[in-house]
N, C-alpha and C positions, 0 to 999 in steps of 0.2 A: 739838427742835433739838440739835445736837451736832457731832461731827466724826468723822473716819475716818483710818485709817492702814493700812499694809500691811507684810507681812514677805515678802521676796523677795531678788532679787540685789543691790539697792541698800540693803537693810536686812535682813541675814540673821537677826538674832536679837533685836533690841531692841524691846520693846513701847513704843508712843508715841515711837518714834525717828525719825519723819519730820516734815516741816513740816506743821503742822496748819492746816486751813481750816474755816470754819463751813459746816455742812450741815444738812439737815433733811428734813421730809416729813410725810406724813399716814398715820395708821393707823386701822383700824376693828376693834373687838373685838366678838365675839359670845360672851357668857359662857354656856357650856353649863350650868354650875352654879358653885358657889363655889370649886371646885378646878380645873376645866378651862375653858380659853378657846381659841377659834380666832380668829386675827388675820390680817388682810391689811394690807400696808403698801406704800407707794410712797415711796422715799427717793432723795435726791440728795446726792452728796458729791464733793469734789475731793481727790485723794491726790497728794502731791508728795514726792519724795525726791531727794537729791543726794549723789553720792560725796564731794564736798568736805566734807560734814558728818561723815564717818566718821573713826574713830580708826585705821583700817586703812590702812597706807601703800600697799598694792597697789590698794585701791579708790580712794584719793585720786588716784593716778596715772592710773587708768582714766578718771576725770573725766566720767562719764556722769551724766545726770539725766533725770527725766521728771515730768510732771504728767498725771494721769489723771482726766478728768471722767466720772463714772459715774452711771447711773440704775438703781435696783434695784426690782423688784416681787417681793413674796414672800407666801407663805401659810405660817403658823406655828401650832403648838399650844403653849400655855403651861400649865404645871402649877404651881399655887400650893402652897407648903408648908403654908399654913394656909387655912382658909375666909376668903374675901375678897369684899367687895361694896361698891361705892362708895355712900356715904351711910349705911351701916350701922355704928353705933357699936360693935357687938359683933364685927364682922369688918372692922376698919379698916386692917389692914396685913398684908403677907406677902412674903417672898422668893419667887422663882419661877424655874423653868427653862423654856427654850423650844427648839424645833427645828422645822425645816420644809424648804421648798424655795424657791428663788428663781431669777429670771432677771434678768441684768444686761447693760446695754449699756455698753461702755467706750470711751474715746477717748484712748489714750496720746499725749502730745505732748512735744516738746522745744523749748527756746528756742535760736535761732540768730540772732546779730546783732540781738537785740532783738525778734524775731518768734517766735511759737509755731507749730510745724508738726506736723500729724498724722503719726505715725510708721508706722502700719500700711501705708499706701499707698506709703511710701518703700522698704520692704523692706530695712532696715538690716543684716540678716543674710542677704541674698540671697533672701528669700522672694519667690515669684512669678517667679523667673528660674531658668535652669539652674544657678545657683550655690548654690541653697538649696532649702528645702522650699516647699510651698504657703503662701500668705499665711494668717496666723492669723485666726480669727474674732473679731469684736468684740462679738457677741451670744452669751452663754454661760449655762449653768446653774451654780448654786452651791448649797451646803447651809449654811444659817445655823443656828447653835446658840449658846447662851450662858446668862447669868444676869441677873436683875434684881430690883428691889425696888419694891413698890407701897405707897402710903399714901394715905389719905383726907385731904383738906384741909378743905373745908366744903361743906355742901349737896350738890350733884351733881358736885363737882369732886374729882379725885384727881391724884396726881403719881407718876411712875415713873422710875426710873433703870435703864439697861440697857447691858450690854456684851456684844457678840456677835462670833463668828468667822464668816467665810465661807470654806468649803472650796471651792476651785476646781479645775478640771482644765486650767488653762492656765499656762504659764511665761512668757507674754508680756504679763502685766498691766503690766509695766514696759518692754516691748519689748526685754528682754535675756534670752538663754537659752543660745546656743551659742558659736560661735567667730567670730573676725574674718574677714571676707572681704577678699581682695586689693582694695585701694581702686581701682586702675586698672580691673580687671574690673568691679567694682561700678558705677563711674562710667559705663562703657560700657553697662551693662544698665539702670541705674536713674537715672542722672543725677548731677550734681555734689553736690546737696544730700544725697542718700542716702549718698554716700561720705563727705561731711564729717561727718554725724551718726553714722555707723557707728563711727568711731574718733576719739575726742577726747582720746586719751592725752596727758599732759603730756610724757612721755618715751617714745618708741616703741622697741621691740626691733628690732634689725637681723635680719630673718628671711629675707632673700633677697639674693643678690649684687648685684641691680640696683636696690634701693630700700631704704627705711627704713620698714617697716610691721610690723604685728602679725599678718599673714595666717596663719590656721591656729591661732593661739594662743587660749587661753581668754578669752572675753568674759563668759560667765555660767555658771551651774550648771544644766544641763538635767535633773539628777536630782531637783530639788525644785520642786514646783508652788507657785505664789504663793498667799498668803492675804491677804484684806483684812478689816478690822474696823470696826465701828461702836460708838461709845459715845454714848448719847443721854439727854437728859432730856425727859420728855413731860408735858404738861398733858392730863389725861383728863377728858372731860365725859360724864356719863351722859345718854342721850337716850331711854331707853325705860322699863322697869319701875321702879316706886317701890322705895325702899330696903327696905321691909318685905315685898316680894314674895317668894314661895317658888317654887322649881322643883318640878315634878311628877316 
């Protein structure tokens, strides 16, 4: 069990700088030997960030937010710094590094008048219409890597702490990337809700002679892809070889 956060347009720099929620999952490790392990995992997390929590005046005025419910399946390799084996008093703890590949499903949402709405289908930056690009995918690959620490508890039980980065190739983990779309045109193409969630600025720039909107101005930073992170504590249970077993 643990939690998750992200770094992107609504939290550009600060680690652990988003609203945290409890997450968790299951993992299965196959210890190739006392140094190398292959691990498969299935994890669930909810990531949430709000501009109103920022110290940046421009971001607070932008006034966007999102919550992303994600499910990740991964295959990883772990390298123990020291020999490690659950139940073996001679090899009872080790830091480790890990890296691998993952597939995740995301569902960015925003709250409007007390209800949460999925954002990908709304195309808040004109996606899926002549005003913008194609709709972004919600099922994507990522590259997990990070560090952890393992320690034996008693009998066939161990405990591990882990912090890991997920490198992605999307800038829409938070549904924010490019520029504001003219709200009247967006409403015609995608509906009132899409226009309302596209621009929630507290004070809008006067950017055209006939209205008061931010059309064409910066909404996000398309030059930086989003990252998400897991930090987890795990109870590990040995289910096969005895602790005094040797690898050939």
